[in-house]
C-alpha positions in Angstrom: -1.9 38.9 -85.7 0.7 36.0 -86.9 1.2 37.1 -90.7 2.0 41.3 -89.1 5.0 39.9 -87.2 6.3 37.9 -89.9 5.9 41.0 -92.0 7.4 42.9 -88.9 10.2 40.0 -88.8 11.4 39.9 -92.5 11.0 44.3 -92.5 13.7 43.9 -90.1 16.0 41.3 -91.5 15.8 43.5 -94.3 17.2 46.9 -92.9 19.4 44.5 -90.7 23.6 45.1 -91.9 25.1 42.7 -93.4 27.9 40.9 -91.5 31.7 41.7 -91.5 32.6 38.1 -93.4 29.9 38.5 -96.0 31.1 37.4 -99.3 30.9 40.4 -101.4 32.2 42.2 -99.0 36.1 40.1 -99.5 38.5 41.4 -102.3 40.0 38.0 -102.7 36.9 36.7 -103.9 36.1 36.6 -107.4 33.6 39.3 -108.9 31.0 37.4 -110.0 30.5 35.5 -106.5 30.6 39.0 -104.7 27.8 40.8 -107.5 25.6 37.8 -106.6 25.8 38.2 -102.8 24.8 41.7 -103.3 22.2 41.0 -105.8 20.7 38.7 -103.1 20.2 41.0 -100.2 17.9 43.4 -101.8 14.9 43.9 -101.8 13.2 43.6 -105.6 11.9 47.7 -105.0 16.2 48.0 -104.7 16.9 46.2 -107.1 15.1 47.6 -110.1 16.1 51.6 -108.8 20.0 50.0 -109.0 19.3 49.1 -113.0 19.1 53.2 -113.8 21.9 55.8 -114.6 21.2 57.4 -111.3 21.3 54.5 -109.1 20.4 55.4 -105.3 22.6 54.9 -102.3 21.3 51.0 -100.2 22.8 52.4 -96.4 22.2 49.2 -94.7 24.5 47.5 -97.4 27.2 50.2 -97.5 25.8 50.8 -101.0 27.0 54.4 -102.1 25.2 56.1 -104.8 26.4 56.1 -108.3 25.8 58.1 -111.7 26.4 55.9 -114.9 26.7 58.2 -117.0 29.3 59.8 -118.0 30.8 60.8 -121.5 34.9 61.0 -122.5 34.7 61.3 -126.1 37.4 63.0 -127.1 38.8 63.8 -123.3 36.8 64.2 -119.9 33.4 65.9 -120.7 31.2 68.2 -119.7 32.6 67.7 -116.4 34.7 71.2 -115.6 38.2 71.2 -116.7 39.6 68.9 -118.8 42.3 68.3 -121.8 40.0 68.6 -125.3 41.3 67.0 -127.9 40.2 67.2 -131.4 37.1 65.6 -132.3 36.8 62.1 -132.3 36.4 62.2 -136.6 39.4 64.2 -136.6 40.7 61.1 -134.4 40.4 59.4 -137.0 41.8 61.5 -139.5 45.8 60.9 -137.9 45.3 57.3 -139.2 47.7 56.3 -135.7 46.5 54.3 -133.2 49.3 54.8 -131.0 48.6 58.2 -130.7 44.8 57.2 -130.3 45.9 55.0 -127.2 48.3 57.4 -125.7 45.3 60.1 -125.8 42.8 57.7 -124.1 45.3 56.6 -121.6 45.0 60.2 -120.9 41.6 61.0 -120.5 41.3 57.4 -118.1 44.1 59.5 -115.8 41.9 62.9 -115.9 38.8 60.9 -115.3 40.2 59.2 -112.4 41.7 62.2 -111.1 38.3 63.7 -111.1 36.4 60.4 -109.5 38.9 60.2 -106.7 38.3 64.0 -106.2 35.1 63.8 -106.1 34.8 60.8 -103.7 37.1 62.8 -101.5 34.2 65.5 -101.7 31.2 62.9 -101.1 30.4 63.7 -104.6 28.6 61.0 -106.3 26.7 63.3 -109.4 26.7 62.8 -113.1 29.8 62.8 -115.0 31.5 62.5 -111.9 31.6 58.3 -112.1 34.5 56.1 -114.4 31.9 54.2 -116.4 32.2 56.7 -120.0 29.3 56.4 -122.7 32.4 56.5 -125.8 33.5 55.8 -128.1 31.0 56.5 -130.9 31.8 53.8 -133.8 28.5 54.1 -135.6 29.7 54.5 -139.7 29.7 57.8 -141.1 27.6 56.6 -144.0 26.5 59.8 -145.2 28.0 63.8 -144.8 24.1 64.9 -143.4 24.5 63.5 -140.5 24.6 65.7 -137.4 26.7 63.6 -135.4 28.8 62.2 -137.5 31.8 64.2 -136.2 31.1 61.8 -133.1 32.7 58.9 -135.1 35.8 57.8 -136.7 34.6 58.0 -140.2 33.2 56.1 -142.4 35.3 52.6 -143.1 34.8 49.6 -141.5 38.7 48.6 -141.1 39.5 52.1 -139.9 36.7 52.5 -137.5 37.1 49.1 -135.9 41.2 49.9 -135.5 40.7 53.0 -133.7 38.1 51.9 -131.4 40.1 49.1 -129.9 43.4 51.3 -129.6 40.7 53.9 -127.6 38.8 51.2 -125.8 42.6 49.3 -124.9 44.0 52.7 -123.6 40.7 53.7 -121.5 39.9 50.6 -119.7 43.9 49.9 -118.6 45.8 46.1 -118.4 45.4 45.9 -115.0 44.7 41.9 -114.6 42.0 43.1 -111.7 40.6 46.4 -111.6 39.6 48.5 -114.9 40.7 51.9 -114.6 38.0 52.9 -116.7 34.9 51.5 -118.4 34.3 51.8 -121.5 31.2 52.0 -123.9 30.9 51.7 -127.5 27.7 52.7 -129.0 25.1 53.1 -130.5 24.7 49.3 -131.5 23.4 49.3 -134.0 23.1 50.6 -137.7 22.7 54.1 -136.3 23.5 57.3 -138.2 20.4 59.2 -138.3 18.6 61.2 -139.1 18.3 63.0 -135.8 15.1 64.7 -136.0 13.7 60.4 -136.7 16.1 58.5 -134.5 13.3 57.7 -131.7 10.8 56.0 -134.2 12.5 54.5 -137.8 13.0 51.3 -138.7 16.8 50.1 -140.2 16.3 46.7 -142.7 19.5 46.3 -143.7 20.6 43.4 -146.1 22.6 40.7 -144.0 25.7 41.8 -146.1 25.4 45.5 -145.2 25.0 44.0 -141.5 28.5 42.2 -141.4 30.4 44.2 -144.2 30.0 47.3 -142.7 27.3 48.0 -139.6 29.2 45.7 -137.0 32.7 44.6 -137.4 33.6 47.3 -135.4 31.5 46.8 -133.0 32.6 43.3 -133.5 36.8 44.2 -132.7 35.6 46.6 -129.5 34.2 43.8 -128.2 36.1 40.8 -129.3 39.4 42.1 -129.4 39.4 45.1 -127.0 36.9 43.5 -124.5 34.5 46.9 -124.1 33.3 45.8 -120.9 30.1 48.0 -121.7 27.9 48.4 -125.4 25.2 51.1 -125.8 21.8 49.8 -127.6 20.3 52.4 -130.2 17.3 54.2 -130.1 16.1 52.5 -133.4 14.7 49.4 -134.8 16.9 47.3 -136.4 14.7 45.0 -138.7 11.3 45.6 -137.4 12.7 45.3 -133.4 13.8 47.8 -131.2 17.8 47.8 -130.3 17.2 48.0 -126.4 14.7 44.6 -127.5 16.6 42.8 -129.9 17.6 39.5 -129.2 19.1 39.1 -132.5 21.3 42.0 -131.4 22.2 41.5 -127.6 21.7 37.8 -127.6 22.5 35.8 -131.1 25.2 38.2 -131.7 26.7 40.3 -128.9 26.6 37.2 -126.0 26.5 34.8 -128.2 28.9 34.8 -131.0 31.2 37.8 -129.7 31.3 35.8 -125.9 30.2 39.7 -124.7 29.8 39.3 -120.9 29.4 43.1 -119.9 26.6 44.8 -119.3 24.4 46.8 -122.1 23.2 50.0 -121.3 20.2 51.7 -123.7 20.4 55.1 -125.0 18.9 57.9 -122.8 15.1 57.1 -123.3 15.6 54.3 -125.4 13.5 52.3 -123.4 10.5 54.7 -123.6 11.3 54.7 -127.0 9.9 50.7 -127.7 6.1 51.5 -126.2 6.0 55.5 -127.5 8.4 55.9 -130.3 8.2 52.1 -132.1 4.8 51.4 -130.8 6.4 47.8 -129.8 4.7 47.3 -126.6 2.3 49.2 -124.7 3.3 50.9 -121.6 6.3 51.1 -119.3 6.4 47.7 -117.9 6.2 46.1 -120.8 8.8 47.5 -122.7 10.8 47.4 -120.0 11.2 44.1 -119.0 10.9 42.7 -123.2 14.6 44.7 -122.9 16.1 43.3 -119.7 14.7 40.3 -121.1 17.1 40.4 -124.3 20.1 42.0 -122.3 19.6 45.7 -122.1 21.0 45.3 -118.0 20.6 49.1 -117.0 18.3 52.1 -118.3 19.3 55.9 -118.9 16.3 57.2 -117.9 13.7 55.7 -114.9 12.0 53.1 -117.5 13.0 50.1 -114.9 11.1 51.5 -111.8 8.0 49.6 -113.7 10.1 46.2 -113.4 8.2 46.0 -110.1 5.2 46.3 -112.2 6.2 43.6 -114.7 7.1 41.3 -111.8 4.0 41.1 -110.6 1.9 40.6 -113.7 4.3 37.8 -114.8 6.2 39.3 -117.6 9.6 39.1 -116.3 10.9 37.1 -113.4 13.6 38.4 -110.2 16.0 35.6 -111.8 15.8 37.3 -114.8 16.4 41.0 -113.6 19.6 39.5 -110.8 20.9 38.6 -114.2 21.2 41.8 -115.4 21.9 43.2 -111.7 24.9 41.4 -111.3 26.3 42.3 -114.6 26.4 45.6 -113.5 27.8 45.2 -110.1 30.6 42.9 -111.1 31.2 46.6 -113.1 31.3 48.4 -109.9 33.5 45.6 -108.4 35.9 45.3 -111.3 36.4 49.1 -110.7 37.4 49.1 -107.8 34.3 50.9 -105.9 34.1 48.8 -103.1 37.6 47.6 -102.3 40.2 48.9 -99.6 42.2 51.7 -102.0 45.6 50.6 -101.7 44.6 47.4 -103.6 43.7 49.5 -106.8 45.8 50.7 -109.1 44.4 54.2 -109.5 43.2 55.8 -106.2 45.5 57.7 -105.4 46.0 59.8 -108.8 45.9 63.3 -107.9 43.8 65.7 -109.4 47.3 67.5 -111.4 46.7 65.4 -113.7 43.6 67.3 -115.1 44.6 69.7 -118.0 48.0 69.1 -117.2 50.8 71.0 -119.3 52.1 67.1 -120.9 48.5 66.3 -121.3 48.5 70.0 -123.1 51.0 69.0 -125.4 49.9 65.6 -126.6 46.5 67.5 -127.7 48.7 69.7 -129.8 50.2 66.3 -130.8 46.3 65.6 -131.6 45.8 68.9 -132.8 49.1 68.4 -135.8 48.4 65.1 -137.1 44.7 65.3 -137.7 45.2 68.1 -140.6 44.7 67.3 -143.9 46.0 69.3 -146.3 43.7 68.8 -149.2 45.2 71.4 -151.9 48.5 72.9 -152.7 49.0 74.6 -155.5 52.3 76.0 -157.1 53.6 74.7 -153.2 52.1 78.2 -151.7 51.8 76.1 -147.8 54.3 76.7 -146.6 53.5 80.5 -146.4 57.4 82.2 -147.4 59.0 84.8 -145.6 58.3 87.3 -148.4 54.4 86.8 -147.1 55.1 90.5 -144.9 50.7 91.3 -144.5 48.7 88.2 -143.8 44.4 88.5 -143.7 42.7 86.3 -141.4 39.0 85.8 -141.8 35.7 84.2 -141.1 33.7 83.5 -138.9 35.5 80.4 -137.2 38.7 82.6 -137.1 38.8 83.7 -133.6 35.8 81.8 -132.3 38.1 79.2 -129.8 35.0 77.1 -128.3 33.5 76.3 -132.0 36.6 74.3 -132.5 36.0 72.5 -129.5 33.5 69.9 -131.0 30.2 68.5 -129.0 30.6 66.2 -126.0 32.8 68.1 -124.6 35.2 69.4 -121.4 36.6 73.0 -121.7 41.0 73.6 -120.3 42.1 76.3 -119.2 43.1 77.6 -122.6 41.5 77.4 -125.8 43.6 78.7 -128.6 41.6 80.2 -132.1 43.2 80.3 -135.2 43.5 84.0 -135.0 46.0 84.3 -131.9 47.8 80.9 -132.7 48.4 83.1 -135.8 49.4 86.0 -134.3 51.7 84.5 -132.0 53.1 82.1 -134.7 54.0 84.7 -136.9 54.8 87.8 -134.9 58.7 88.2 -135.5 58.0 87.9 -139.1 54.2 89.5 -140.9 51.6 92.0 -139.8 48.9 89.6 -139.4 45.1 91.6 -139.4 41.1 90.4 -138.6 37.9 91.0 -140.3 35.2 88.8 -139.6 33.8 89.2 -143.7 30.5 86.8 -142.2 29.5 85.0 -139.6 28.5 81.2 -140.0 24.6 81.7 -141.6 24.5 85.5 -141.8 26.1 88.2 -144.0 26.4 91.3 -143.8 27.8 94.1 -146.9 29.6 96.0 -144.0 31.4 92.2 -143.4 32.2 91.9 -146.8 33.3 94.9 -147.9 36.1 95.0 -145.1 37.0 91.6 -145.2 37.8 92.1 -148.6 39.7 95.5 -148.1 41.9 93.6 -146.0 42.3 91.0 -148.6 43.8 93.4 -150.9 45.6 95.0 -148.6 47.4 91.9 -147.8 49.9 89.2 -149.4 47.8 86.7 -148.3 44.5 85.6 -147.1 43.8 82.7 -144.6 39.8 82.2 -144.6 38.3 80.0 -141.9 35.2 78.5 -143.6 32.7 76.2 -141.8 30.5 74.8 -139.9 29.9 74.4 -136.2 28.4 72.2 -133.3 25.9 74.6 -133.1 24.4 73.7 -136.7 25.7 69.9 -136.7 25.4 68.1 -133.5 21.9 65.8 -131.7 18.8 66.6 -131.9 18.7 70.1 -131.7 16.3 72.3 -132.8 18.4 73.7 -135.8 15.6 74.7 -138.9 17.8 77.2 -141.3 18.6 76.7 -145.0 20.8 73.6 -145.8 20.3 72.2 -142.1 17.2 70.6 -140.2 17.4 68.9 -136.8 21.2 69.0 -136.3 21.4 66.8 -139.3 22.5 68.7 -142.6 20.2 69.4 -146.1 23.1 70.0 -148.2 26.4 69.7 -148.2 27.7 73.5 -149.2 28.7 75.8 -147.4 26.2 78.5 -145.8 25.6 80.8 -148.0 27.3 83.6 -146.2 30.6 82.3 -146.3 30.4 81.0 -149.8 29.5 84.7 -150.9 33.2 86.1 -148.7 34.8 83.0 -150.6 34.0 84.6 -154.2 34.7 88.0 -153.0 37.8 86.8 -152.1 38.9 85.1 -155.0 38.3 87.7 -156.8 40.7 89.9 -155.6 43.7 87.9 -157.2 45.6 87.4 -154.4 46.5 83.9 -153.0 43.5 82.2 -150.3 44.2 79.9 -148.0 41.5 77.6 -147.2 41.4 76.7 -143.2 37.6 74.8 -143.3 36.1 74.0 -139.3 34.1 71.5 -139.4 33.4 68.4 -138.1 31.9 66.3 -142.0 32.6 66.6 -145.3 32.0 70.0 -147.0 31.3 70.4 -150.6 33.7 73.5 -151.0 33.8 73.0 -155.4 35.3 76.8 -155.2 37.8 76.7 -152.9 39.6 73.3 -155.1 38.6 75.3 -158.2 40.2 78.5 -157.0 42.3 78.5 -153.5 45.8 78.6 -153.4 45.4 75.8 -150.4 43.3 73.8 -148.6 43.5 72.5 -145.2 40.5 70.5 -143.3 41.2 71.5 -140.1 37.9 69.9 -138.2 36.8 70.6 -134.7 40.7 70.3 -134.0 40.0 71.0 -129.9 41.8 73.2 -127.2 45.2 73.7 -129.3 43.8 73.9 -132.8 45.0 77.3 -133.1 48.6 76.4 -132.5 48.5 73.5 -134.6 47.1 75.3 -137.5 49.3 78.2 -137.5 52.5 75.5 -137.3 51.1 73.9 -140.0 50.7 77.6 -142.2 54.2 78.9 -140.9 55.6 74.7 -141.8 56.3 74.0 -138.7 54.3 71.3 -138.8 54.8 69.0 -142.2 50.8 68.0 -142.3 49.9 64.6 -142.5 46.1 64.0 -141.5 43.7 62.1 -144.4 40.8 62.5 -145.1 38.7 59.5 -142.8 35.5 60.3 -145.4 34.6 60.9 -148.7 34.1 64.6 -149.4 31.6 64.6 -152.3 31.1 67.4 -155.2 26.8 68.1 -153.8 24.3 66.2 -152.2 22.5 64.8 -155.5 25.5 62.0 -155.4 24.2 60.5 -152.5 21.4 58.2 -152.4 18.2 59.7 -149.8 19.6 60.3 -146.0 16.7 58.2 -145.0 18.2 55.0 -147.1 20.6 53.1 -144.6 21.7 50.7 -148.1 25.6 51.2 -148.9 24.8 51.4 -152.7 26.4 54.6 -154.2 27.6 55.2 -150.4 31.0 55.4 -149.1 34.8 55.1 -151.1 33.6 51.5 -151.4 30.4 51.7 -153.1 30.6 55.4 -154.7 30.3 55.2 -158.3 30.8 59.2 -158.7 34.0 61.6 -158.7 34.9 62.5 -155.3 35.7 66.2 -154.6 38.0 64.2 -152.4 38.3 60.6 -151.9 38.9 59.1 -148.4 41.9 58.5 -147.6 43.9 61.2 -149.2 45.8 63.8 -148.0 48.8 65.8 -149.5 52.3 66.8 -147.7 55.4 68.9 -147.3 57.1 66.4 -148.2 56.9 63.8 -151.9 56.6 60.3 -150.9 57.2 57.5 -153.4 55.9 54.1 -153.2 57.0 50.8 -155.4 54.0 48.3 -155.8 53.3 45.6 -153.3 55.0 42.7 -153.3 52.9 39.4 -151.8 55.5 36.7 -149.5 52.9 34.1 -148.7 51.4 35.5 -145.6 52.2 39.1 -146.2 52.0 42.3 -148.2 55.2 44.5 -148.9 55.0 47.9 -149.6 58.5 50.0 -149.9 58.2 54.1 -149.4 60.8 56.3 -150.1 60.7 59.7 -149.5 61.6 61.3 -152.4 61.9 65.1 -151.0 64.7 67.3 -149.1 61.9 67.4 -145.9 61.2 64.8 -143.3 57.8 64.0 -142.8 55.1 61.2 -141.9 53.2 59.1 -144.8 50.2 57.1 -144.0 51.0 53.9 -145.9 47.3 52.3 -146.6 46.8 49.2 -148.3 43.2 47.9 -149.9 42.3 45.1 -150.9 40.0 45.1 -154.1 37.2 42.4 -154.0 35.6 43.8 -156.0 34.6 46.7 -154.1 37.9 48.4 -153.2 38.2 47.6 -149.1 40.9 49.2 -146.2 42.6 46.3 -144.9 45.6 48.1 -143.3 47.5 51.1 -142.9 50.4 52.4 -140.5 51.7 56.2 -140.0 55.4 56.1 -140.8 58.3 58.6 -140.4 60.6 59.5 -143.3 63.4 61.3 -143.3 64.7 62.6 -146.6 65.0 60.3 -149.1 64.5 57.9 -146.4 62.9 54.6 -148.0 61.8 52.0 -146.1 59.7 48.9 -146.0 56.0 48.6 -144.5 54.2 44.9 -144.3 50.8 44.0 -143.7 49.4 40.7 -143.2 47.9 39.2 -146.0 44.7 37.5 -144.7 43.1 37.2 -148.2 44.1 36.4 -151.5 44.9 40.0 -153.4 44.6 41.8 -155.5 46.4 44.5 -153.1 47.2 48.2 -154.1 48.3 51.4 -152.6 47.5 54.7 -152.5 49.9 56.5 -154.1 50.0 60.6 -155.0 
């Protein structure tokens, strides 16, 4: 009877409301002290439920429900209307960190606007929060990987610079509050194959780890101060990434001084016992993950931590440590403070998809387009062009150009619409499909060929779409498997279309729309011009049309190597960097990393090293102003990108561009 009375007394105490002077309610205290106080008031069962992405409300403590899962790869995603910027690989092609930071600032503004609206309507669902699982800073080591489109390319330095800019733009610079929290993913050594991602083991060399796979994560944590990181599905050296103490304890929290929280990829804790067979059950997997420092699960596996505690697999103090980190994040976002104290609490919903943000999306789309070939200066199109044939599967497919992990703006401009609008007063624009992405009919092909014969120039839109390349999908057709690619070729119906168009003898401008490198060998040999336009977001059609017309002077540069064939590459499953990317590839590429032409001509003087500075003089040796991306490489012994700057030069203008010289040379640039 006495034991029952004590149990009732404790139950009543647990349900009591916290006093008004409880430390966690005091905005004047540090987030760490507030989090520790709040966690101390929870039961074990309440604690573990807060450690899953869908954290329920605890009314007695005034804690609202919170959904940690939100996406913002290139705009607020999966949350209705939003400004849609070019896919991440297209943003990397801009080589413009200032632009990237401005884009991230806009994304976080729209995120706050959406969050404020959700709170006003008492909504706490998925994709309505402030903790975003972006950016994806894995190295795009092999063009077959379907998710490579989500990354900033194959180079660790370029990836790191773009990641730092994105994270800083997202999190803001307020001394007390984060605007939103950015999550760098997927840590670490993760880049396909998609079908085996829940079970494969990577055993990278220490050199590949330190020189390729980890530098961007280090920059994201140490320099940009990202407050969150997502651990990957795969194993690294036999240990699942979300239970890997070498990655999470020694490197992340030890060497890099990371103080934020770690979230698992979705279902990755279950993979510890199901996919990897590393532990026997959910309780053991959850315990080993939390003890290694994975604070939050995307899933519900951490419910089993109660059993893990009862079986002596984990202590409540270890659970508290992880949970405190999660509540520090919520306090730093201002979720428990009066709105007047939080700088972004009044951002109006009108900021979402605004005209100003659309203008920035257009700037990004323009800067991301890469001119790969321009034989005889066919571009920009001359005034003598009076009939334009537009053909190909992506010519009138606006949604395909949104990429994956995307939002939806109020208006998506397909290439056909953009071209018709751009040339409506000077040329007749006609359209034929020609071929679907992976299927073709003779009637479609014949219509496109006839249209090309009766036109001055044909603009052929060919490539891939996010239903063919992407994240772990059920695709099994020639050239594609499970979200990845099995070869680098253009799908056969589209290759047939190009061959037939080239045979007409009329000039053909090929516009490649994809999230990865495609081996368009015939286009390099036979097309009059080639543009890489990626999945270029809501203003894709406008930017492409302006480039064809010469309103936009193309200035993008490749963030990946374009290979001639998959035969030039090691096996996809091999994570050694030997034979991969511009640094270690010994063959002749179709187009090289960093490559890109312009309607202007730029001349370079040899780099000069003076003390700790490298100086490069660049001149616009043409009659047209334009942007040049000045790239500085170190040979050590492989070529290694160590600096880049985008500069705008007027016709005939020269400029000295300076870079820090942290290592002994020799240095070289990519002059065209």
